[in-house]
Backbone bond lengths (Angstrom), bond angles and torsions (degrees), N, CA, C in turn:
res aa  C-N    CA-C-N  psi(-1)  N-CA   C-N-CA  omega(-1)  CA-C   N-CA-C  phi
1 M - - - 1.443 - - 1.522 105.91 -
2 I 1.310 120.90 149.97 1.348 133.25 176.36 1.546 109.53 -101.11
3 Y 1.326 114.19 125.73 1.492 122.76 -179.97 1.518 110.76 -115.71
4 K 1.378 114.44 144.29 1.523 119.64 174.08 1.506 100.00 -107.82
5 V 1.339 117.54 128.25 1.400 126.14 174.84 1.436 114.76 -113.01
6 L 1.257 115.96 123.15 1.496 121.49 179.95 1.515 105.44 -105.91
7 Y 1.309 115.09 131.30 1.430 121.33 -170.64 1.491 113.73 -154.95
8 Q 1.423 113.32 164.35 1.472 123.32 175.78 1.464 101.84 -108.57
9 K 1.285 117.13 142.74 1.585 121.91 179.52 1.556 109.49 -65.92
10 D 1.310 120.83 -22.30 1.504 121.29 -171.67 1.507 106.75 -131.47
11 K 1.325 113.32 138.34 1.454 121.72 173.11 1.562 114.01 -80.50
12 I 1.263 114.52 -11.24 1.512 119.49 -169.73 1.599 105.89 -92.17
13 V 1.225 119.09 -47.58 1.536 124.61 -174.61 1.516 109.99 -72.05
14 N 1.273 121.93 136.51 1.472 124.88 179.23 1.593 105.47 -61.46
15 P 1.341 111.25 136.43 1.551 116.78 179.71 1.454 110.02 -65.32
16 R 1.331 113.34 143.86 1.450 121.38 170.07 1.548 108.59 -137.62
17 R 1.283 114.04 139.27 1.426 121.43 -179.02 1.455 116.25 -54.08
18 E 1.322 116.64 -26.87 1.447 121.76 179.56 1.489 116.38 -75.76
19 T 1.400 114.59 -20.27 1.396 117.31 179.72 1.511 111.40 -106.60
20 T 1.377 120.20 6.59 1.464 120.51 177.15 1.460 110.62 -68.19
21 Q 1.448 110.28 131.60 1.367 117.83 174.00 1.582 118.12 -112.99
22 T 1.341 116.48 169.34 1.525 112.18 -176.79 1.429 107.76 -128.43
23 L 1.328 115.44 145.88 1.549 119.38 164.58 1.486 107.08 -131.85
24 Y 1.265 115.39 154.02 1.519 121.94 177.67 1.620 104.76 -112.57
25 M 1.304 112.54 140.63 1.530 116.41 -179.99 1.454 110.45 -149.98
26 E 1.269 114.90 158.03 1.549 119.31 174.32 1.475 109.00 -109.24
27 A 1.318 113.14 138.15 1.425 122.08 -175.22 1.539 111.62 -154.53
28 D 1.314 120.09 157.96 1.483 121.29 -178.91 1.493 114.16 -67.74
29 N 1.446 114.42 -30.99 1.443 120.93 -175.05 1.559 107.29 -162.77
30 Y 1.372 110.02 176.26 1.514 115.04 -179.69 1.418 111.43 -63.51
31 V 1.331 122.60 -37.00 1.460 125.18 -173.14 1.529 110.15 -67.21
32 Q 1.412 113.35 -44.65 1.464 117.74 179.54 1.599 110.10 -67.21
33 A 1.227 117.33 -35.83 1.466 121.09 172.92 1.439 111.20 -58.42
34 R 1.368 121.85 -51.55 1.408 119.84 -177.93 1.655 111.48 -66.75
35 E 1.297 115.57 -37.62 1.477 117.75 -178.72 1.548 108.64 -67.16
36 L 1.239 121.14 -35.06 1.461 124.63 -177.73 1.494 106.14 -68.45
37 V 1.280 122.79 -46.52 1.426 124.73 -178.83 1.501 110.58 -67.43
38 E 1.321 115.46 -41.80 1.594 121.29 179.48 1.543 111.06 -63.56
39 D 1.309 114.81 -42.48 1.428 121.20 -173.65 1.533 113.58 -78.59
40 N 1.345 113.95 -22.88 1.538 116.32 -177.10 1.495 115.34 -107.81
41 T 1.354 122.89 -10.05 1.363 126.57 -172.93 1.504 113.93 -134.16
42 P 1.316 122.35 164.12 1.437 125.34 168.53 1.443 114.15 -92.63
43 Y 1.267 121.47 11.58 1.503 131.98 -173.81 1.552 112.93 -62.63
44 N 1.297 115.19 144.32 1.462 122.23 173.28 1.552 104.84 -100.38
45 I 1.357 115.05 102.96 1.425 120.21 -174.15 1.524 111.63 -71.92
46 E 1.375 118.75 124.87 1.446 118.40 175.71 1.546 112.53 -94.71
47 L 1.317 118.20 -42.44 1.394 125.23 -179.53 1.437 116.98 -153.04
48 I 1.278 121.86 145.77 1.359 127.24 178.54 1.588 105.37 -127.66
49 Q 1.358 114.17 123.12 1.502 117.06 -170.86 1.525 106.90 -128.55
50 E 1.340 120.16 123.78 1.493 122.45 176.92 1.614 105.31 -71.52
51 L 1.328 112.02 135.58 1.457 116.93 178.66 1.580 108.87 -104.86
52 T 1.269 114.37 129.23 1.514 114.28 -179.89 1.451 102.80 -146.83
53 G 1.436 115.17 160.76 1.471 120.53 169.28 1.559 113.25 57.65
54 N 1.329 114.20 -133.56 1.518 122.08 179.64 1.428 113.75 -61.68
55 S 1.321 118.25 -31.84 1.539 115.64 -176.60 1.523 111.43 -75.18
56 L 1.356 116.34 -29.83 1.491 119.30 171.99 1.401 112.09 -68.61
57 K 1.389 115.67 -44.31 1.510 120.87 -179.02 1.552 106.71 -60.41
58 Y 1.336 119.83 -46.62 1.413 121.88 179.47 1.497 113.03 -56.34
59 E 1.348 116.19 -47.64 1.545 118.77 -174.32 1.558 105.99 -66.34
60 K 1.325 118.32 -40.97 1.404 118.67 178.28 1.479 114.32 -58.21
61 E 1.271 121.64 -32.59 1.502 132.44 -171.03 1.468 107.68 -89.79
62 H 1.282 120.80 -41.67 1.535 122.71 -166.16 1.417 113.92 -117.69
63 A 1.353 125.04 -3.22 1.452 121.59 -179.63 1.559 109.48 -120.83
64 D 1.221 114.14 170.53 1.482 117.25 175.72 1.496 112.10 -77.64
65 F 1.355 112.19 68.38 1.448 119.38 -169.68 1.550 113.27 -79.39
66 K 1.311 115.18 118.75 1.471 120.96 -179.99 1.549 102.67 -151.43
67 L 1.407 115.56 123.54 1.426 115.60 177.11 1.499 114.68 -74.94
68 T 1.452 112.59 133.07 1.460 119.37 179.97 1.592 103.39 -90.77
69 T 1.238 114.62 142.41 1.522 115.49 175.45 1.563 109.85 -121.73
70 F 1.313 113.93 137.01 1.483 121.06 172.06 1.586 107.55 -122.19
71 E 1.389 110.27 154.88 1.459 115.21 172.69 1.531 106.15 -82.44
72 D 1.339 110.95 132.20 1.420 115.72 174.14 1.593 110.91 -80.62
73 K 1.352 115.79 114.42 1.489 121.60 -173.86 1.412 118.70 -69.95
74 K 1.420 113.10 -10.42 1.478 115.81 -175.51 1.577 108.91 -90.27
């Protein structure tokens, strides 16, 4: 499954909508997606959203869509 992760680059600074960034990743489920981001980055995760169907198609066509890969440490 493909997930869209909205995050702040820093856990210390208060989140602001203007500084929210996005990454796209593939994971087996929501829990694995969260664990991979938490284990491999210092990011403050705001939202993880599964992309399917028309949502996935839209993101691929209209966003800076590039899958981020992380090594699963388990």
